[in-house]
C-alpha positions in Angstrom: 118.0 77.0 -5.2 117.9 76.5 -9.1 118.8 72.9 -8.9 116.2 72.2 -6.2 113.6 74.1 -8.3 114.3 72.1 -11.3 114.1 68.8 -9.2 110.5 69.9 -8.1 109.6 70.6 -11.7 110.8 67.1 -12.7 108.4 65.5 -10.0 105.5 67.5 -11.3 105.9 65.9 -14.8 105.1 62.6 -13.2 101.7 61.2 -12.1 99.2 62.5 -11.3 100.2 66.0 -12.4 101.8 65.2 -15.8 103.0 68.7 -16.3 105.0 67.4 -19.3 106.6 70.7 -20.5 108.3 71.0 -17.0 110.3 67.7 -18.0 112.2 69.6 -20.5 112.7 72.7 -18.4 114.0 70.5 -15.5 116.4 68.4 -17.5 117.6 71.1 -19.8 118.2 73.2 -16.9 120.1 70.4 -14.9 122.2 69.5 -17.9 123.1 73.2 -18.3 124.1 73.3 -14.6 126.3 70.1 -15.0 127.9 71.7 -18.1 128.6 75.0 -16.2 130.1 73.5 -13.2 133.9 73.5 -13.1 134.4 70.1 -11.2 132.6 66.9 -10.8 132.0 67.8 -7.1 129.9 70.8 -8.2 128.0 68.6 -10.6 127.4 66.2 -7.7 126.0 68.8 -5.5 123.7 70.1 -8.2 122.5 66.5 -8.8 121.9 66.0 -5.1 119.9 69.2 -4.6 117.9 68.3 -7.7 117.2 64.7 -6.5 116.3 65.9 -3.0 113.6 68.2 -4.2 112.5 65.7 -6.8 111.9 63.0 -4.3 110.5 65.4 -1.6 107.8 66.2 -4.1 107.3 63.1 -5.8 107.3 60.9 -2.7 105.4 63.1 -0.4 102.7 60.6 -0.3 104.7 58.2 1.9 104.0 60.5 4.9 100.3 59.4 4.6 101.2 55.9 5.8 102.7 57.2 9.1 99.5 59.1 9.8 97.4 55.9 9.8 98.6 55.3 13.4 99.5 59.0 14.1 99.7 58.5 17.8 102.6 55.9 17.3 104.2 57.1 14.1 102.9 60.6 13.1 105.9 62.4 14.4 108.1 60.3 12.1 106.3 61.2 8.9 108.3 64.2 7.8 111.7 63.1 9.0 111.2 59.8 7.3 110.3 61.4 3.9 113.2 63.8 4.2 115.7 61.1 5.1 114.5 58.8 2.3 114.6 61.6 -0.2 118.2 62.7 1.0 119.4 59.1 0.5 117.7 58.7 -2.9 119.2 62.0 -4.1 122.5 60.4 -4.2 121.5 58.4 -7.2 120.9 61.6 -9.5 124.0 63.2 -7.6 126.1 60.2 -8.9 124.7 60.5 -12.4 125.6 64.2 -12.6 129.1 63.7 -11.0 129.9 60.7 -13.3 128.8 62.7 -16.4 130.9 65.5 -15.4 134.0 63.4 -14.5 134.1 62.0 -18.1 135.4 65.6 -18.9 133.4 66.1 -22.1 131.2 69.0 -23.4 128.5 69.5 -25.9 126.8 66.5 -27.4 129.2 64.1 -25.8 128.2 65.3 -22.3 124.7 65.0 -23.3 125.1 61.4 -24.2 127.2 60.8 -21.0 124.5 62.5 -18.9 121.8 60.2 -20.4 123.9 57.1 -19.7 124.8 57.9 -16.2 121.2 58.9 -15.3 119.8 55.7 -16.7 122.6 53.7 -14.9 121.8 55.4 -11.6 118.1 54.7 -12.0 118.8 51.0 -12.7 121.0 50.9 -9.6 118.2 52.5 -7.6 116.1 49.7 -8.8 118.3 47.1 -7.5 120.4 48.3 -4.6 119.2 47.4 -1.1 116.4 45.3 -2.6 115.6 48.3 -4.9 113.1 51.1 -5.1 112.4 51.8 -8.9 109.6 54.3 -8.1 108.9 57.2 -10.3 111.6 56.5 -13.0 111.6 59.5 -15.1 110.3 57.4 -18.1 107.0 57.4 -16.4 106.5 61.0 -17.4 105.1 59.8 -20.7 102.1 58.3 -18.7 100.5 61.5 -19.8 99.2 59.4 -22.8 99.0 55.9 -24.0 101.0 56.5 -27.1 104.4 57.4 -25.9 104.4 54.6 -23.3 104.4 52.0 -26.1 108.0 52.3 -26.5 108.3 50.3 -23.2 107.3 47.2 -25.2 110.7 47.5 -26.9 113.1 49.2 -24.5 111.3 48.8 -21.1 110.9 51.6 -18.6 114.8 52.0 -18.1 115.2 52.4 -21.8 112.3 54.9 -22.0 114.1 56.8 -19.1 117.3 56.8 -21.2 115.4 58.2 -24.2 113.5 60.7 -22.1 116.7 62.2 -20.6 118.3 62.5 -24.1 115.2 64.4 -25.4 114.5 66.4 -22.5 118.1 67.6 -21.9 119.0 68.2 -25.5 117.5 71.7 -25.5 120.2 72.7 -22.8 122.7 72.6 -25.7 121.0 75.7 -27.2 121.9 77.6 -24.0 125.5 77.0 -24.1 127.9 79.9 -24.7 129.8 77.9 -27.3 126.6 77.0 -29.2 127.0 77.8 -32.9 125.4 81.0 -34.1 122.2 81.4 -36.2 119.7 78.7 -36.8 122.3 75.9 -36.0 122.1 77.0 -32.4 118.4 75.6 -32.3 119.2 72.3 -33.9 119.0 70.4 -30.6 115.6 71.7 -29.8 114.3 70.7 -33.3 116.0 67.2 -32.9 114.3 66.9 -29.4 110.9 67.9 -30.9 111.4 65.4 -33.9 112.3 62.7 -31.3 109.1 63.3 -29.2 106.9 63.2 -32.3 108.7 59.9 -33.3 108.0 58.4 -29.9 104.3 59.5 -30.3 104.2 58.3 -33.8 105.5 54.8 -32.9 102.8 54.4 -30.2 100.2 55.6 -32.5 101.0 53.0 -35.1 101.3 50.3 -32.5 97.8 51.1 -30.9 96.4 51.3 -34.4 97.0 47.5 -35.0 94.3 44.9 -34.4 93.0 44.3 -30.9 93.3 40.7 -29.5 89.8 39.0 -28.7 88.8 38.4 -25.1 89.4 35.1 -23.4 86.4 33.1 -24.2 84.3 31.8 -21.3 86.0 34.2 -18.5 84.1 36.8 -16.8 85.8 38.6 -13.9 84.3 40.5 -11.0 86.8 42.8 -9.3 85.7 44.0 -5.8 86.7 47.3 -4.5 85.4 47.6 -1.0 87.3 50.8 0.1 87.9 49.8 3.6 89.8 52.6 5.6 93.2 51.5 6.9 92.2 52.7 10.4 89.3 50.1 10.3 91.0 47.3 8.5 92.5 45.5 11.5 90.0 46.6 14.2 88.7 43.3 15.7 85.1 44.9 16.1 85.0 45.5 12.4 86.1 42.1 11.1 82.6 40.6 10.5 81.3 43.8 8.9 84.4 43.9 6.6 83.7 40.3 5.5 80.0 41.0 5.0 80.8 44.0 2.9 83.0 41.9 0.5 80.4 39.1 0.4 77.5 41.6 -0.5 79.5 43.3 -3.2 80.6 39.8 -4.6 77.0 38.6 -4.6 75.5 41.5 -6.6 73.4 40.4 -9.4 74.4 41.1 -13.1 73.3 40.4 -16.6 76.1 38.2 -17.1 77.3 36.3 -13.9 81.0 36.2 -13.3 83.0 33.1 -13.4 85.8 34.3 -11.2 85.7 37.0 -8.4 89.0 38.9 -7.3 89.4 40.6 -3.9 92.4 42.9 -3.1 95.5 42.4 -1.1 94.8 41.2 2.6 91.0 41.7 1.8 89.5 40.4 5.1 91.1 40.4 8.6 91.2 36.7 9.1 93.7 34.0 8.7 91.4 32.3 6.2 93.8 29.4 5.5 93.3 28.3 9.1 89.6 29.1 9.5 87.2 26.8 7.8 84.2 28.8 8.9 85.4 32.0 7.1 86.2 30.0 4.0 82.8 28.4 3.9 81.3 31.9 4.1 83.4 33.0 1.2 82.6 29.8 -0.7 78.9 31.0 -0.7 79.8 33.6 -3.5 82.2 31.5 -5.5 80.7 31.0 -9.0 80.0 27.4 -9.8 83.1 25.9 -11.6 85.0 29.1 -11.0 87.1 30.4 -8.1 87.5 33.4 -5.7 91.0 34.9 -5.6 91.8 36.9 -2.6 94.7 38.5 -1.0 95.3 37.2 2.5 97.7 36.9 5.4 98.8 33.5 6.5 101.3 32.1 8.9 104.5 30.1 7.8 104.5 26.4 8.3 106.8 26.3 11.3 105.2 29.4 12.9 105.7 28.0 16.4 109.4 27.8 16.0 109.9 30.8 13.6 107.1 33.4 14.0 106.6 34.9 10.6 103.9 35.8 8.2 103.3 35.6 4.5 101.5 38.1 2.2 99.5 35.6 0.0 97.1 35.4 -2.9 94.8 32.4 -2.5 92.3 30.9 -4.8 89.2 29.2 -3.3 86.9 26.9 -5.1 83.1 26.5 -4.5 83.8 24.1 -1.6 86.0 26.6 0.2 89.2 24.8 -0.4 92.4 26.6 -1.4 93.3 25.3 -4.7 96.2 27.6 -5.6 98.4 30.1 -3.8 101.2 32.6 -4.3 103.4 34.2 -1.7 104.8 37.8 -2.1 108.5 37.7 -2.8 109.3 41.5 -2.8 108.5 42.9 0.6 108.4 46.6 1.6 111.1 47.6 4.0 109.7 49.1 7.3 106.3 48.3 5.8 106.3 44.5 6.1 109.6 44.0 7.9 112.2 45.8 9.8 115.7 45.6 8.2 118.4 45.0 10.7 115.8 44.6 13.4 118.6 43.5 15.9 120.3 46.9 15.3 117.4 49.4 14.5 115.2 50.1 17.3 112.2 50.6 14.8 109.0 48.8 14.2 107.3 48.1 11.0 104.2 50.1 10.0 101.9 47.3 9.3 99.6 45.7 12.0 101.4 43.5 14.7 104.9 43.0 15.6 105.6 39.9 13.6 107.5 40.4 10.4 106.6 39.2 7.0 109.0 36.9 5.2 109.3 36.5 1.3 108.0 33.7 -0.7 110.2 31.3 -2.5 110.0 32.8 -6.0 107.8 34.7 -8.5 105.6 31.8 -9.7 102.8 31.5 -12.2 99.3 31.1 -10.5 97.3 28.4 -12.1 93.5 28.6 -11.3 90.8 26.4 -13.1 89.0 28.1 -15.9 91.8 30.9 -16.2 94.8 31.2 -18.3 98.0 31.1 -16.1 98.4 34.4 -14.3 101.4 36.5 -13.3 100.6 37.7 -9.7 102.0 40.9 -8.5 101.2 41.8 -4.8 101.2 45.6 -4.1 104.9 46.7 -4.4 105.9 43.9 -6.7 104.3 45.8 -9.6 106.9 48.6 -9.7 109.6 46.1 -10.6 110.1 45.4 -14.3 111.5 42.3 -16.1 110.0 39.7 -13.7 111.2 36.1 -14.3 108.4 33.5 -13.7 108.8 30.1 -12.4 106.2 27.6 -13.9 105.8 28.9 -17.4 104.8 32.2 -19.1 101.7 33.9 -17.6 99.0 35.1 -20.1 97.7 38.0 -17.9 99.1 40.0 -14.9 97.1 40.1 -11.7 97.8 42.9 -9.3 96.1 42.9 -5.9 97.0 45.9 -3.6 95.9 47.9 -0.6 96.7 51.6 -1.3 94.5 52.7 1.6 97.8 53.6 3.3 98.3 56.5 1.2 94.9 58.1 1.3 94.0 60.3 -1.7 97.7 61.3 -2.4 99.5 60.9 -5.5 100.9 57.5 -4.5 98.0 55.3 -5.7 98.1 57.1 -9.1 101.8 56.5 -9.5 101.4 52.9 -8.4 98.7 52.2 -10.9 100.7 53.7 -13.7 103.7 51.5 -12.9 101.4 48.4 -13.0 100.1 49.5 -16.5 103.7 49.8 -17.8 104.3 46.1 -16.7 101.4 45.2 -19.0 102.9 47.2 -22.0 106.4 45.7 -21.3 105.1 42.1 -21.2 102.4 42.5 -23.8 99.9 41.1 -21.3 96.6 42.4 -20.0 96.3 43.7 -16.5 93.8 43.1 -13.9 94.1 45.1 -10.8 92.1 44.8 -7.5 92.8 47.6 -5.1 91.1 48.0 -1.7 90.5 51.8 -2.1 91.3 52.1 -5.9 92.5 52.4 -8.4 91.0 49.0 -9.6 91.0 48.3 -13.3 91.2 46.2 -16.3 93.7 47.1 -19.1 94.5 45.4 -22.4 97.9 44.2 -23.4 98.8 47.7 -24.6 98.1 49.2 -21.1 94.9 51.0 -22.3 92.3 51.1 -19.5 89.2 49.3 -20.5 87.3 49.6 -17.1 88.2 51.3 -13.9 87.0 52.3 -10.4 88.3 55.7 -9.2 90.2 56.2 -6.0 88.0 55.9 -2.9 85.0 54.5 -4.8 83.0 51.5 -3.5 81.9 49.0 -6.2 82.6 46.3 -8.5 83.9 45.8 -12.1 82.4 43.1 -14.2 84.6 42.7 -17.3 85.9 40.0 -19.7 89.6 39.1 -19.5 91.5 40.6 -22.5 93.7 38.2 -24.4 97.5 38.5 -24.4 99.4 39.5 -27.5 100.1 36.9 -30.2 103.9 36.7 -29.2 106.3 38.1 -26.6 107.2 41.7 -26.9 110.8 42.6 -27.7 111.3 43.7 -24.1 109.8 40.5 -22.7 112.3 38.5 -24.9 115.5 40.5 -24.4 115.0 42.4 -21.3 117.3 45.1 -20.6 120.3 43.7 -22.5 119.8 45.9 -25.6 119.7 49.0 -23.4 122.9 47.9 -21.7 124.5 47.4 -25.2 123.2 50.9 -26.3 124.7 52.4 -23.1 128.1 50.8 -23.7 128.2 51.8 -27.4 127.3 55.4 -26.3 130.3 55.4 -24.0 132.5 54.0 -26.8 131.3 56.6 -29.1 132.3 59.3 -26.5 135.8 57.7 -26.2 136.4 57.5 -29.8 135.3 61.0 -30.4 137.5 62.4 -27.7 140.5 60.4 -29.1 140.0 61.7 -32.6 139.8 65.2 -31.4 142.8 64.9 -29.2 144.9 63.6 -32.2 143.5 65.9 -34.8 146.2 68.4 -36.1 145.7 71.8 -34.6 145.5 74.8 -36.8 148.7 77.1 -36.8 
């Protein structure tokens, strides 16, 4: 019960709750449980119970997607969240079991615990297509300052540092802790570490702000179409009209480019010239309209499949650039092992989506090259782009699946951290919110809240002068740090084993 309670506390330290003190309670407590257990199996069980509650609380928003079509999928909501949480809990379980199996105590166990937790999070982000949602480093989303460390060490590195700092006070609770003031040294060191993390971010944010990209004025459209209405054929024309009306609103400075969210209108616009002509009526002269859209693969008749795309239309209604989503949502956009599992994807229709060829830079006249991220792709760090380096990130998404739950807040934070990691501004168009523009430090310049209907008219912030350390090196420095940490543990154990024993 204690392990499960601590896992719930850890989830409450994340978006949108940000009860940051609970982060230290959760990880100091879990570390103490791992330290107290007699075997690695006991540590494994404690980690699994911690993880089960952690994911049940943190991922409860997933149930919302099953209730969109409650008649068909509603009964699966709770079992699906429970099963997913039980599976994901094996990652923190493995972290605790591995840390305990190294057979160390004290500061060496703390270091092993941080290394194994971070390795488990990295594996969670890569195994079976990966699901790096709610990595513990996102707990620092409570403020802009501590998130800035992601520009150097990335979100996985921030998780390593977070576990190290949050679990350190657990050393004070050990029976073998030194007496007197020395007992509280780990707590003091953790406090100094948090202050250093905050201080680094404050210094970074105090630097000069890059100017806006000249000659670019964006209009982001948030139409807030309910998911239950989105694919209703009777609503198709009214949805299109709604987007066109929002896009055509007058403004003191007219936009040069308009951005609609993921699968904005329920048409195969690549195949329907009349719809493209209607959209072209709001495309600024010399600019473009960028919209998420569904389109069919080229050989659809032989291989029925769909693409989740981002298309750019010019004032003539021609498609001048396109990007196809590469990372798809299992059971959301396709059914894994469809021949074996008697399940259907949650999105409209029975035809599966297929991934695009590669993460490619999107080139649109009048705009710097963009790094497109469609929905789920925003949670994956360290993207490699084909076609050059992007100068800004464009995230189009439809979070209407998750209502007003915690999911859209967690998704938005992940996208902001991608901006910090890459040193690039972020433009986000979300159907029901949260739409926003951030600078290259992840600071929110403009935003529309969840559920609002409206537009954002904003300049495009410029990228930083050069690549961030994380953009250049990726996770390699973190991997080296973790290997050195394990080496330090091994050397310390050997010295202790060979040291002369007192008579």
